[in-house]
Structure formats: C-alpha cells, structure tokens
LOKOLTI-198834 format. One line per field, with one value per residue: residue number from 1; residue in one letter; x, y, z of N, C-alpha, C, O, CB in turn. Coordinates in steps of 0.1 Angstrom, whole numbers, plus 5000, padded with zeros to 4 digits. Each point is the difference from the previous one (the first is absolute). Glycine has a CB too. Example, Ala and Ser with C-alpha at 12.3 -4.5 7.8 and 13.67 -1.06 7.14 Angstrom:
REM LOKOLTI-198834
i	c(1,2)
aa	c(A,S)
nc1	c(5132,5015)
nc2	c(4943,5023)
nc3	c(5078,4981)
cac1	c(4991,5009)
cac2	c(5012,5011)
cac3	c(5000,5000)
cc1	c(5009,4992)
cc2	c(5012,5011)
cc3	c(5000,5008)
oc1	c(5010,5005)
oc2	c(5000,5011)
oc3	c(5007,5001)
cbc1	c(4971,5007)
cbc2	c(4988,4983)
cbc3	c(5005,4977)
This chain:
REM LOKOLTI-198834
i	c(1,2,3,4,5,6,7,8,9,10,11,12,13,14,15,16,17,18,19,20,21,22,23,24,25,26,27,28,29,30,31,32,33,34,35,36,37,38,39,40,41,42,43,44,45,46,47,48,49,50,51,52,53,54,55,56,57,58,59,60,61,62,63,64,65,66,67,68,69,70,71,72,73,74,75,76,77,78,79,80,81,82,83,84,85,86,87,88,89,90)
aa	c(M,S,K,L,S,T,L,I,G,E,V,I,D,G,N,P,K,L,H,H,T,T,D,G,E,N,F,Y,T,I,S,V,R,F,L,D,A,T,I,D,V,L,F,S,E,F,I,K,Q,D,S,Y,E,D,K,I,S,V,T,G,Y,L,A,S,E,P,R,R,G,A,K,P,Y,F,Y,F,Y,G,S,K,I,E,S,V,A,I,D,T,P,I)
nc1	c(4899,5007,4970,4999,5027,5000,5035,5003,5033,5020,4998,5025,4999,4978,5019,4968,5024,4981,4986,4991,4994,4968,4993,5033,5005,5027,4992,5013,5010,5001,5017,4971,5022,4966,5015,5018,4994,5024,4969,5016,4976,4993,4992,4992,5027,4975,5023,5032,5000,5024,5000,4979,5009,4995,4986,4991,4971,5009,4967,5010,4991,5035,5006,5020,5012,5006,5029,4998,5007,4982,4984,4972,5015,4985,4988,4983,4986,5004,4972,5016,5032,4987,5030,4990,5010,5031,4978,4983,5002,5016)
nc2	c(5127,4992,4988,4984,4987,4967,5008,4968,5014,4984,5004,5025,4993,4972,5015,5010,5021,5009,5014,5004,4985,5010,5001,4978,4996,4987,5015,4966,5012,4969,5015,4992,5002,5018,4986,5013,5005,4981,5010,5002,4975,5025,4972,5018,4986,4986,4985,4996,4972,5000,5016,5011,4972,5013,5021,5018,4999,5032,4998,5026,5022,5004,5014,5023,5002,5028,4989,5033,5006,4973,4997,5006,4976,4985,4986,4978,5016,4966,5000,4969,4992,4970,4987,5007,4973,5011,5007,5034,5011,5018)
nc3	c(4980,4971,5003,5030,4978,5008,4990,4994,5010,4999,5036,4984,5026,5007,5024,5008,4997,5024,4977,5030,5028,4984,5034,5010,4970,4998,4972,4991,4976,4987,4979,4986,4970,4996,4966,5005,5036,5022,5014,5029,4994,5023,5016,5024,5013,4988,4973,5017,4989,5016,4971,4979,4986,4969,4995,5026,4987,5010,5002,4997,4986,4984,5032,4989,5029,4983,5006,5011,4963,4982,4977,5015,5014,4969,5030,4983,5029,4995,5007,4993,5003,4984,4997,4970,4993,5005,4978,5014,4967,5022)
cac1	c(5001,4997,4992,5003,5003,5007,5012,5007,5013,5011,5005,5014,5004,4989,5001,4993,5007,4991,5001,4997,4990,4991,4990,5002,5000,5013,5000,5013,4999,5008,5001,4994,5003,4987,5007,5014,5003,5000,4992,4999,4987,4999,4986,4999,5003,4989,4999,5015,5004,5014,5007,4992,5009,4995,4989,4989,4990,4999,4989,5002,4996,5012,5000,5012,5000,5010,5015,5005,5012,5003,4988,4991,5003,4987,4999,4985,4995,4992,4991,5000,5012,4997,5010,4995,5008,5012,4998,4991,5005,5002)
cac2	c(4986,4995,4988,4986,4993,4989,5001,4987,5003,4989,5007,5003,4999,4997,5002,5014,5009,5010,5015,5012,4997,5008,4997,4987,4990,5000,5001,4995,5001,4991,5004,4989,5004,4998,5003,5003,5010,4994,5007,4993,4998,5004,4991,5000,4990,4990,4990,4995,4987,4999,5003,4999,4993,4997,5009,5003,5009,5011,5010,5013,5010,5008,5011,5009,5011,5011,4999,5013,5003,4987,4993,4994,4986,4993,4986,4994,4996,4987,4997,4984,4997,4985,4993,4994,4990,5004,5000,5010,5011,5014)
cac3	c(5000,4985,4996,5006,4989,5005,4991,5003,4999,5004,5013,5000,5014,5009,5014,5003,5008,5006,4995,5010,5012,5001,5012,5005,4989,4991,4985,4993,4985,4994,4986,4991,4986,4994,4987,4999,5012,5013,5009,5015,5005,5013,5007,5016,5008,5003,4990,4997,5001,5004,4986,4987,4991,4985,4993,5009,4995,5011,5001,5007,4989,4998,5008,5000,5011,4994,5008,5001,4990,4993,4992,5010,5004,4993,5006,4996,5015,5001,5011,4997,4992,4999,4992,4987,4992,4993,4985,4999,4992,5006)
cc1	c(4994,4991,5006,5002,5008,5011,5006,5015,5009,5007,5015,5005,4988,5001,4992,5008,4990,4999,4994,4990,4990,4990,5002,4999,5011,4997,5014,5000,5010,5002,4995,5003,4985,5004,5011,5004,4999,4993,5000,4984,4997,4988,5004,5006,4990,4999,5016,5002,5014,5007,4991,5009,4992,4992,4990,4989,4998,4989,5003,4998,5016,4998,5014,4999,5012,5013,5006,5013,5004,4988,4990,5003,4986,5000,4985,4995,4992,4991,4998,5011,4999,5010,4992,5010,5011,4997,4986,5004,4999,4991)
cc2	c(4996,4988,4988,4990,4986,4997,4987,5005,4992,5007,5003,4998,4998,4999,5013,5007,5011,5013,5010,4992,5011,4997,4985,4989,4999,4997,4994,5001,4988,5007,4989,5007,4996,5004,5006,5011,4990,5009,4994,4998,5002,4992,5002,4985,4988,4991,4997,4986,5002,5006,4997,4995,4998,5012,5000,5008,5010,5006,5008,5012,5009,5013,5008,5007,5009,5000,5012,5001,4987,4997,4994,4986,4993,4987,4993,4997,4990,4995,4985,4998,4983,4995,4996,4991,5008,5003,5011,5012,5013,5010)
cc3	c(4988,5004,5008,4989,5006,4989,5005,4995,5006,5011,4998,5012,5008,5014,5003,5008,5005,4994,5009,5010,5000,5011,5003,4991,4993,4986,4994,4986,4996,4986,4991,4985,4993,4985,5001,5012,5015,5011,5014,5000,5015,5006,5014,5006,5001,4986,4996,5003,5003,4986,4989,4990,4985,4995,5010,4994,5012,4996,5006,4989,5001,5008,4999,5012,4996,5010,4996,4988,4992,4993,5010,5000,4996,5008,4997,5015,4997,5010,5000,4991,5000,4990,4989,4993,4993,4985,4998,4991,5009,4992)
oc1	c(4989,4999,5012,4991,5004,4997,4999,5001,4997,5002,5007,5010,4993,4992,5002,5007,4991,5011,5004,4997,5004,4994,4991,5001,5004,4990,5011,4990,5009,4993,5002,5001,4995,5006,5009,5010,4991,5005,4998,4991,5006,4990,5010,5001,5003,4993,5004,4995,5004,5008,4990,5011,4988,5004,4996,5002,5002,5000,5005,4991,5008,4990,5009,4989,5011,5001,5001,5010,5011,4990,5003,5006,4990,5011,4991,5007,4990,5004,4994,5003,4997,5004,4988,5012,4998,5006,4996,5011,4991,5000)
oc2	c(5004,4996,4998,4998,5000,5000,4996,5007,4991,5012,4990,4993,5009,4994,5010,4995,5005,5007,5011,4988,5011,4990,4992,4988,5010,4992,5004,5001,4996,5009,4989,5012,4989,5011,4993,5007,4993,5011,4988,5007,4992,5000,5003,4989,4989,4990,4993,4995,5011,5010,4992,5003,4998,5011,4990,5007,4997,5005,4999,5000,5000,5007,4996,5003,4997,4994,5003,4993,4999,5006,4998,4995,5004,4996,5007,4993,5000,4998,4994,5005,4994,5007,4998,5000,5012,5010,5002,5005,5002,5012)
oc3	c(4995,5011,5000,4992,5012,4989,5012,4990,5008,4999,4996,5000,5003,5007,4994,5009,4993,5000,4999,4998,5003,4998,5000,5003,4995,4997,5004,4993,5007,4996,5000,4999,4999,4998,5005,4999,5004,5001,5002,4995,5008,4994,5005,4994,5004,5000,4990,5010,5001,5001,5001,5000,4999,4998,5006,4990,5011,4989,5011,4991,5009,4998,4993,5005,4996,5011,4988,5002,4995,5003,5012,4991,5005,5004,4997,5006,4994,5011,5009,4990,5011,4991,5001,5002,4997,4994,4988,5003,5007,5002)
cbc1	c(5012,5025,4982,4995,4997,4981,5005,4977,4996,5002,4975,4987,5026,5001,5021,4970,5031,4993,4996,5005,5014,5010,4990,4993,4975,5024,4973,5013,4986,5000,5018,4978,5034,4977,4975,4988,4997,5017,4988,5031,4993,5020,4985,4976,5010,4993,4971,5015,4980,4990,5035,4975,5025,4996,5008,5014,4986,5022,4982,5028,4959,5015,4973,5013,4979,4978,5005,4983,4997,5027,5014,4976,5027,4991,5027,4997,5011,5013,4995,4973,5019,4971,5028,4973,4981,5009,5015,4982,5002,5026)
cbc2	c(4993,5011,5011,5007,5024,4991,5031,4974,5028,4976,4997,5020,5005,4997,4979,4998,4990,4983,4981,5035,4978,5014,5026,5021,4993,4999,5020,4985,5030,4970,5025,4978,5006,4994,5009,4988,5031,4977,5020,5006,4993,5022,4977,5027,5028,5028,5016,5027,4978,4968,5003,5015,4989,4964,5005,4992,4985,4999,4989,4988,5002,4983,4991,4999,4987,5023,4973,5008,5019,4986,4994,5022,5001,5013,5001,4995,5022,4999,5030,4991,5031,4994,4994,5019,4972,4976,4970,4988,4987,4982)
cbc3	c(5028,4976,4976,5029,4972,5024,4984,5008,4990,4977,5021,4985,4994,4975,5007,4990,4995,5019,4978,4985,5011,4978,4992,5015,5004,5022,4997,5025,4991,5017,5005,5020,5001,5025,4985,4975,4980,4992,4978,5019,4974,5001,4977,5004,5006,5017,5002,4993,4985,5018,5009,5005,5023,5006,4969,5028,4974,5017,4987,5027,4995,4979,5023,4971,5023,4978,5011,5027,5022,5012,4968,5006,5016,4969,5023,4969,5017,4979,4989,5014,4995,5014,5017,4996,4997,5023,5008,5020,4969,5006)
C-alpha cells in the first residue's frame, strides 16, 4: 500500500461503474485525469454519488492488482471524494 495522498483531477467519465463486490459491499470506479494520466478511481458504495463532474479532490492511495498474463491494473483507491472549483489547479 502506498502513502495516503490527496489528488485533484478532471473527471473523464463520472458515471460510477460497478467494479466488484466484497463481503456484500459494492465498489465502483470512475475515470479521472490527473496531470497526464487517466486513472480509475475505485471507491466504496458508502461514499458513492450518482455522478461526478468537472474537477474533484480524491483522498486515498495508489494501488494495483495483478492480472494473469497481462500488465497489472493500477487504480487510485479513494476514501474521500469532493467536488472542487473548476479553476482549482491540478
């Protein structure tokens, strides 16, 4: 697990998509551009909103999961997601 960080990025696809379910808890992803990289943000159903728009602040950590015969899947696990002003620097 990496260090807890807060990143600001521009939402690319803000409609949450179900990623997986663990112990009855659903986890969702949205696509966010942080600087030059588009990264999926994974988060629990307990902080899920109907959709995300413009710029958001995400607190969490960078993680990955191995994939058999393919490159690992990198994502940012978000424990807190908030909207920020459109003129907030990335």
